[in-house]
N, CA, C and O atoms as CSV, one atom per row, in Angstrom:
chain,resi,resn,atom,element,x,y,z
A,1,MET,N,N,68.595,42.075,27.837
A,1,MET,CA,C,69.389,41.209,27.026
A,1,MET,C,C,70.157,40.504,28.113
A,1,MET,O,O,70.402,40.912,29.248
A,2,SER,N,N,70.629,38.889,27.304
A,2,SER,CA,C,71.235,38.015,27.811
A,2,SER,C,C,72.361,38.084,27.918
A,2,SER,O,O,72.973,38.834,27.158
A,3,LYS,N,N,73.063,37.312,28.922
A,3,LYS,CA,C,74.463,37.219,29.070
A,3,LYS,C,C,75.027,36.589,27.973
A,3,LYS,O,O,74.518,35.654,27.356
A,4,GLY,N,N,76.601,37.377,27.636
A,4,GLY,CA,C,76.963,37.569,26.152
A,4,GLY,C,C,76.669,37.510,25.041
A,4,GLY,O,O,77.217,36.867,24.146
A,5,GLU,N,N,75.371,38.481,24.976
A,5,GLU,CA,C,74.458,38.649,23.628
A,5,GLU,C,C,75.609,39.325,23.200
A,5,GLU,O,O,76.242,38.638,22.398
A,6,ILE,N,N,76.215,40.625,23.480
A,6,ILE,CA,C,76.901,41.616,22.671
A,6,ILE,C,C,78.223,40.978,22.269
A,6,ILE,O,O,78.698,41.500,21.260
A,7,VAL,N,N,78.977,39.942,22.811
A,7,VAL,CA,C,80.161,38.812,22.706
A,7,VAL,C,C,79.636,37.938,21.059
A,7,VAL,O,O,80.242,37.872,19.990
A,8,GLU,N,N,78.164,37.322,21.508
A,8,GLU,CA,C,77.566,36.254,20.162
A,8,GLU,C,C,77.610,37.429,19.192
A,8,GLU,O,O,78.401,37.236,18.269
A,9,ARG,N,N,76.902,38.715,19.156
A,9,ARG,CA,C,76.589,39.609,18.164
A,9,ARG,C,C,78.127,39.700,17.684
A,9,ARG,O,O,78.321,39.133,16.609
A,10,VAL,N,N,79.104,40.222,18.193
A,10,VAL,CA,C,80.211,40.705,17.555
A,10,VAL,C,C,80.967,39.319,16.717
A,10,VAL,O,O,81.323,39.489,15.551
A,11,VAL,N,N,81.122,38.325,17.210
A,11,VAL,CA,C,81.642,37.563,16.865
A,11,VAL,C,C,80.973,36.515,15.608
A,11,VAL,O,O,81.621,35.854,14.796
A,12,ARG,N,N,79.763,36.587,15.717
A,12,ARG,CA,C,78.905,36.339,14.361
A,12,ARG,C,C,79.180,36.768,13.377
A,12,ARG,O,O,79.506,36.127,12.379
A,13,TYR,N,N,79.075,38.236,13.515
A,13,TYR,CA,C,79.103,39.347,12.546
A,13,TYR,C,C,80.654,39.198,11.750
A,13,TYR,O,O,80.748,39.288,10.526
A,14,VAL,N,N,81.905,38.945,12.706
A,14,VAL,CA,C,83.213,39.314,12.052
A,14,VAL,C,C,83.441,37.513,11.195
A,14,VAL,O,O,83.938,37.299,10.090
A,15,VAL,N,N,83.021,36.752,11.932
A,15,VAL,CA,C,82.833,35.320,11.245
A,15,VAL,C,C,82.130,34.743,10.023
A,15,VAL,O,O,82.481,33.737,9.407
A,16,SER,N,N,80.812,35.733,9.692
A,16,SER,CA,C,79.958,35.971,8.879
A,16,SER,C,C,80.783,36.637,7.674
A,16,SER,O,O,80.684,36.230,6.516
A,17,GLU,N,N,81.656,37.762,8.086
A,17,GLU,CA,C,81.885,38.155,7.120
A,17,GLU,C,C,83.673,38.034,6.135
A,17,GLU,O,O,84.326,38.529,5.215
A,18,ILE,N,N,83.690,36.936,7.267
A,18,ILE,CA,C,85.308,36.507,6.613
A,18,ILE,C,C,84.873,35.118,5.745
A,18,ILE,O,O,85.495,34.855,4.715
A,19,VAL,N,N,83.776,34.245,6.212
A,19,VAL,CA,C,83.702,32.555,5.445
A,19,VAL,C,C,82.566,33.276,4.050
A,19,VAL,O,O,81.810,34.247,4.035
A,20,ASP,N,N,82.884,32.387,3.163
A,20,ASP,CA,C,82.081,32.057,2.328
A,20,ASP,C,C,80.359,32.412,2.384
A,20,ASP,O,O,79.637,33.350,2.044
A,21,ASP,N,N,80.152,30.767,3.170
A,21,ASP,CA,C,79.066,30.516,3.052
A,21,ASP,C,C,78.170,31.398,4.701
A,21,ASP,O,O,77.927,30.636,5.638
A,22,ALA,N,N,77.847,32.661,4.832
A,22,ALA,CA,C,77.053,32.927,5.834
A,22,ALA,C,C,76.293,31.960,6.493
A,22,ALA,O,O,76.448,31.432,7.594
A,23,GLU,N,N,75.384,31.811,5.566
A,23,GLU,CA,C,74.475,31.210,6.515
A,23,GLU,C,C,74.933,29.818,7.034
A,23,GLU,O,O,74.074,29.154,7.614
A,24,GLN,N,N,75.981,29.377,6.920
A,24,GLN,CA,C,76.026,27.975,7.518
A,24,GLN,C,C,76.312,28.433,8.997
A,24,GLN,O,O,75.946,27.741,9.947
A,25,VAL,N,N,76.948,29.569,9.149
A,25,VAL,CA,C,77.687,30.443,10.470
A,25,VAL,C,C,76.552,29.758,11.913
A,25,VAL,O,O,75.342,29.960,12.014
A,26,GLU,N,N,77.231,29.131,12.650
A,26,GLU,CA,C,76.255,29.113,14.185
A,26,GLU,C,C,77.585,28.967,15.505
A,26,GLU,O,O,78.594,28.336,15.820
A,27,VAL,N,N,76.764,29.957,15.879
A,27,VAL,CA,C,77.501,30.947,17.444
A,27,VAL,C,C,76.996,30.570,18.509
A,27,VAL,O,O,76.098,31.229,19.034
A,28,THR,N,N,77.378,29.648,18.945
A,28,THR,CA,C,76.206,29.077,20.477
A,28,THR,C,C,76.729,29.731,21.495
A,28,THR,O,O,77.948,29.734,21.321
A,29,VAL,N,N,76.469,30.253,22.409
A,29,VAL,CA,C,76.826,31.174,23.580
A,29,VAL,C,C,76.661,30.130,24.898
A,29,VAL,O,O,75.527,30.129,25.376
A,30,ILE,N,N,77.831,29.075,25.671
A,30,ILE,CA,C,77.643,28.547,26.823
A,30,ILE,C,C,78.159,29.240,28.135
A,30,ILE,O,O,79.254,29.802,28.148
A,31,GLU,N,N,77.337,29.187,29.244
A,31,GLU,CA,C,77.837,30.281,30.659
A,31,GLU,C,C,78.815,29.072,31.325
A,31,GLU,O,O,78.502,27.930,31.662
A,32,GLU,N,N,79.550,29.460,31.358
A,32,GLU,CA,C,80.806,28.632,32.227
A,32,GLU,C,C,80.538,29.055,33.577
A,32,GLU,O,O,80.402,28.078,34.313
A,33,GLY,N,N,80.381,30.452,34.321
A,33,GLY,CA,C,80.248,30.544,35.454
A,33,GLY,C,C,79.713,32.176,35.640
A,33,GLY,O,O,79.807,33.092,34.822
A,34,PRO,N,N,79.209,32.188,36.811
A,34,PRO,CA,C,78.467,33.589,36.703
A,34,PRO,C,C,79.315,34.644,36.282
A,34,PRO,O,O,78.537,35.586,36.136
A,35,GLU,N,N,80.580,35.078,35.970
A,35,GLU,CA,C,80.949,35.957,34.855
A,35,GLU,C,C,81.872,35.433,33.568
A,35,GLU,O,O,82.735,36.146,33.056
A,36,GLU,N,N,81.634,34.400,33.228
A,36,GLU,CA,C,82.039,34.018,31.987
A,36,GLU,C,C,81.619,32.815,31.489
A,36,GLU,O,O,81.282,31.795,32.090
A,37,VAL,N,N,81.695,33.121,29.991
A,37,VAL,CA,C,81.038,32.361,28.751
A,37,VAL,C,C,82.331,31.691,27.857
A,37,VAL,O,O,83.514,32.009,27.973
A,38,THR,N,N,81.817,30.778,27.032
A,38,THR,CA,C,82.625,30.409,25.981
A,38,THR,C,C,81.273,30.465,24.884
A,38,THR,O,O,80.070,30.441,25.143
A,39,LEU,N,N,82.050,30.557,23.436
A,39,LEU,CA,C,81.054,30.332,22.441
A,39,LEU,C,C,81.668,29.948,21.219
A,39,LEU,O,O,82.492,30.552,20.532
A,40,GLU,N,N,81.148,28.886,21.071
A,40,GLU,CA,C,81.312,27.866,20.024
A,40,GLU,C,C,81.162,28.104,18.775
A,40,GLU,O,O,79.962,28.131,18.504
A,41,VAL,N,N,81.819,28.289,17.886
A,41,VAL,CA,C,82.140,28.776,16.226
A,41,VAL,C,C,81.566,27.383,15.591
A,41,VAL,O,O,81.654,26.409,16.339
A,42,ARG,N,N,81.113,27.218,14.577
A,42,ARG,CA,C,80.717,26.177,14.113
A,42,ARG,C,C,80.015,27.248,12.145
A,42,ARG,O,O,79.157,28.063,11.806
A,43,THR,N,N,81.240,26.362,11.464
A,43,THR,CA,C,81.665,27.055,9.815
A,43,THR,C,C,81.093,25.831,9.362
A,43,THR,O,O,80.946,24.846,10.086
A,44,ALA,N,N,80.629,25.926,7.628
A,44,ALA,CA,C,80.647,25.111,6.897
A,44,ALA,C,C,82.282,24.513,6.749
A,44,ALA,O,O,83.308,25.191,6.803
A,45,LYS,N,N,82.172,23.118,6.559
A,45,LYS,CA,C,83.632,22.436,6.642
A,45,LYS,C,C,84.979,23.427,5.850
A,45,LYS,O,O,86.119,23.768,6.166
A,46,SER,N,N,84.210,23.589,4.860
A,46,SER,CA,C,85.134,24.594,3.552
A,46,SER,C,C,85.559,25.673,4.108
A,46,SER,O,O,86.685,26.071,3.810
A,47,ASP,N,N,84.409,26.707,5.449
A,47,ASP,CA,C,85.013,27.966,5.546
A,47,ASP,C,C,86.285,27.940,7.145
A,47,ASP,O,O,86.976,28.831,7.638
A,48,MET,N,N,86.091,26.502,7.498
A,48,MET,CA,C,87.413,26.728,8.762
A,48,MET,C,C,88.388,26.869,8.734
A,48,MET,O,O,88.833,27.607,9.613
A,49,GLY,N,N,88.995,26.503,8.117
A,49,GLY,CA,C,90.293,27.034,7.439
A,49,GLY,C,C,90.548,28.669,7.298
A,49,GLY,O,O,91.690,29.129,7.267
A,50,ARG,N,N,89.402,29.464,7.220
A,50,ARG,CA,C,89.596,30.415,6.984
A,50,ARG,C,C,90.144,31.412,8.266
A,50,ARG,O,O,91.179,32.046,8.472
A,51,VAL,N,N,88.436,31.115,9.261
A,51,VAL,CA,C,88.255,31.402,10.208
A,51,VAL,C,C,89.391,31.049,11.314
A,51,VAL,O,O,89.486,31.521,12.447
A,52,ILE,N,N,90.143,30.189,10.745
A,52,ILE,CA,C,91.442,30.200,12.068
A,52,ILE,C,C,92.241,30.662,11.126
A,52,ILE,O,O,92.336,31.886,11.216
A,53,GLY,N,N,92.807,30.249,10.330
A,53,GLY,CA,C,93.440,31.388,9.130
A,53,GLY,C,C,95.252,30.699,9.371
A,53,GLY,O,O,95.591,29.838,10.182
A,54,ARG,N,N,95.810,31.161,8.739
A,54,ARG,CA,C,97.621,30.523,9.155
A,54,ARG,C,C,98.362,31.167,10.303
A,54,ARG,O,O,98.773,32.312,10.494
A,55,ARG,N,N,98.405,29.740,11.196
A,55,ARG,CA,C,98.914,29.750,12.388
A,55,ARG,C,C,98.176,30.159,12.977
A,55,ARG,O,O,98.618,30.757,13.959
A,56,GLY,N,N,96.590,30.136,12.819
A,56,GLY,CA,C,96.093,30.920,14.137
A,56,GLY,C,C,96.189,32.128,14.255
A,56,GLY,O,O,96.244,32.550,15.411
A,57,ARG,N,N,96.235,32.936,13.332
A,57,ARG,CA,C,96.067,34.475,13.096
A,57,ARG,C,C,94.686,34.886,13.755
A,57,ARG,O,O,94.289,35.305,14.842
A,58,VAL,N,N,93.942,34.397,11.985
A,58,VAL,CA,C,92.512,34.684,12.861
A,58,VAL,C,C,91.290,34.467,13.984
A,58,VAL,O,O,90.283,34.984,14.466
A,59,ALA,N,N,92.172,33.293,14.022
A,59,ALA,CA,C,91.552,32.864,15.283
A,59,ALA,C,C,91.534,33.834,16.785
A,59,ALA,O,O,90.699,34.249,17.588
A,60,ARG,N,N,93.217,33.891,16.544
A,60,ARG,CA,C,93.096,34.902,17.738
A,60,ARG,C,C,93.071,35.909,17.945
A,60,ARG,O,O,92.963,36.408,19.065
A,61,ALA,N,N,93.207,36.731,16.443
A,61,ALA,CA,C,92.155,38.397,16.286
A,61,ALA,C,C,90.302,37.903,17.021
A,61,ALA,O,O,89.524,38.642,17.623
A,62,ILE,N,N,90.154,36.629,16.698
A,62,ILE,CA,C,88.452,36.879,17.176
A,62,ILE,C,C,87.946,36.740,18.753
A,62,ILE,O,O,86.933,37.077,19.365
A,63,ARG,N,N,89.070,36.130,19.055
A,63,ARG,CA,C,89.171,35.643,20.548
A,63,ARG,C,C,89.782,37.024,21.380
A,63,ARG,O,O,89.962,37.063,22.598
A,64,THR,N,N,90.082,38.255,20.322
A,64,THR,CA,C,90.797,39.107,21.366
A,64,THR,C,C,89.607,40.336,20.888
A,64,THR,O,O,89.503,41.246,21.711
A,65,LEU,N,N,89.024,40.406,20.080
A,65,LEU,CA,C,87.583,40.844,19.829
A,65,LEU,C,C,86.639,40.668,20.821
A,65,LEU,O,O,86.004,41.552,21.395
A,66,ALA,N,N,86.561,38.986,21.057
A,66,ALA,CA,C,85.342,38.399,21.810
A,66,ALA,C,C,85.852,39.166,23.375
A,66,ALA,O,O,85.058,39.547,24.235
A,67,GLN,N,N,87.240,39.258,23.456
A,67,GLN,CA,C,87.192,39.554,25.058
A,67,GLN,C,C,86.672,41.003,25.064
A,67,GLN,O,O,86.022,41.525,25.969
A,68,ALA,N,N,87.120,41.649,23.739
A,68,ALA,CA,C,87.110,43.164,24.446
A,68,ALA,C,C,85.440,43.594,24.171
A,68,ALA,O,O,84.967,44.724,24.293
A,69,ALA,N,N,84.498,41.967,23.644
A,69,ALA,CA,C,83.215,43.058,23.515
A,69,ALA,C,C,82.944,41.722,25.014
A,69,ALA,O,O,81.852,41.177,24.853
A,70,ALA,N,N,83.457,41.356,25.886
A,70,ALA,CA,C,82.560,40.509,27.117
A,70,ALA,C,C,83.281,41.515,27.933
A,70,ALA,O,O,82.711,41.749,28.998
A,71,ASP,N,N,84.616,42.318,27.683
A,71,ASP,CA,C,84.865,43.329,28.708
A,71,ASP,C,C,83.449,44.270,28.680
A,71,ASP,O,O,83.108,44.529,29.834
A,72,GLU,N,N,82.563,44.832,27.687
A,72,GLU,CA,C,81.178,45.615,27.843
A,72,GLU,C,C,80.778,44.779,28.473
A,72,GLU,O,O,80.532,45.481,29.454
A,73,GLU,N,N,80.512,43.917,28.740
A,73,GLU,CA,C,79.746,43.071,29.617
A,73,GLU,C,C,79.775,42.879,31.341
A,73,GLU,O,O,78.965,42.766,32.261
A,74,GLY,N,N,80.839,42.908,31.191
A,74,GLY,CA,C,81.901,42.298,32.779
A,74,GLY,C,C,81.995,40.994,32.733
A,74,GLY,O,O,81.483,40.260,33.578
A,75,LEU,N,N,82.692,40.574,31.692
A,75,LEU,CA,C,82.652,39.435,31.526
A,75,LEU,C,C,83.876,38.746,31.160
A,75,LEU,O,O,84.502,39.565,30.488
A,76,ARG,N,N,84.619,37.560,31.254
A,76,ARG,CA,C,85.019,37.067,30.657
A,76,ARG,C,C,84.815,36.022,29.682
A,76,ARG,O,O,83.961,35.172,29.934
A,77,ALA,N,N,85.742,35.933,28.165
A,77,ALA,CA,C,84.939,35.312,27.185
A,77,ALA,C,C,86.087,34.192,26.505
A,77,ALA,O,O,87.282,34.427,26.682
A,78,GLY,N,N,85.595,32.773,25.595
A,78,GLY,CA,C,86.307,32.365,25.855
A,78,GLY,C,C,85.805,31.933,24.224
A,78,GLY,O,O,84.633,31.561,24.186
A,79,VAL,N,N,86.497,31.934,22.954
A,79,VAL,CA,C,86.047,31.377,21.228
A,79,VAL,C,C,86.546,29.878,21.296
A,79,VAL,O,O,87.663,29.668,21.768
A,80,GLU,N,N,85.786,28.847,20.857
A,80,GLU,CA,C,86.035,27.956,20.528
A,80,GLU,C,C,85.400,27.121,19.304
A,80,GLU,O,O,84.213,26.845,19.136
A,81,PHE,N,N,86.448,26.809,18.537
A,81,PHE,CA,C,85.790,26.751,16.727
A,81,PHE,C,C,86.186,25.326,17.350
A,81,PHE,O,O,87.034,24.964,18.165
A,82,VAL,N,N,84.930,24.511,16.402
A,82,VAL,CA,C,84.262,23.529,16.243
A,82,VAL,C,C,83.805,22.885,14.765
A,82,VAL,O,O,82.814,23.163,14.090
A,83,ASP,N,N,84.668,22.114,14.556
A,83,ASP,CA,C,84.539,21.317,13.458
A,83,ASP,C,C,82.639,20.712,13.348
A,83,ASP,O,O,82.279,19.975,12.430
C-alpha cells in the first residue's frame, strides 16, 4: 500500500458522490515529506462550486475527512482544489 492511499480513496469517493460528472474527478497524491501528503482534486469546471460549497463549507468537511483518514496512516494531509 502506497503512502496516502487510504486518504486518496476517501477523498475520491466523497468528491465523486458530490459531483454530477464523477468520470472527471481526478485525485493526485503528492508526498510533501516523510509524514505529510497533499491531495490535488480536479473536477469538471461545472462541478467545482459544488465541491467547494457555500463559504467553503464542503471543502472544509472534505479536508477534515482527509485528515481523519490520514490519521489512520500516521500522516498529515492537506487538500487543494485545482481548476
